[in-house]
N, C-alpha and C positions, 0 to 999 in steps of 0.2 A: 735716579731721583728726579723729581719734577717739583715745581713750585706749587705750594698749597694755594688754592683759589679761595676767593671770598664766598663762592657758592658752596664750598665744602665746609667752611667754618663761618657760619652765619648765625645770627640771632633767630631763635624759633620760640614757639610758645612753651616748649619743654626746657629751653635754655635761654632765658630772657636777658642774660648778662652780656657783658661786652664781647664783641666778636672780633675776628681777624681784621676787618675793615677799620675798627676803632684803633688798632695798633699800627696801621700802615701810613706812611707819608704818601699823600696822593701825588706829589710832584716827583718823587723818586721811586725806585723799586726797593726801598729800605723800610725798616720799621721806624717808629717815631723815635727810637733810641739810636738810630743810625746803623743798625745791624742788618744783615741780609734777611730777606723775608723767609719764613719757614719753608722747608722742603718736605715732601712726602716720600718715604722710602718703604719698600716692601722687602722683607727678608723671608726666604723659604729655607727652613732648616730640616735636615734629615738626621734622625738618630741612627748611629751605626752600632 
């Protein structure tokens, strides 16, 4: 896993609502609630 960046989760013309940067504390690596910032994880599943 790796940390989700503000480039991945940003405000756009299609999604003008709050973005990741609105929920991060700029002084720490935590959310404004004090939780760890979101992580991005990829799963590859194979049907047997």
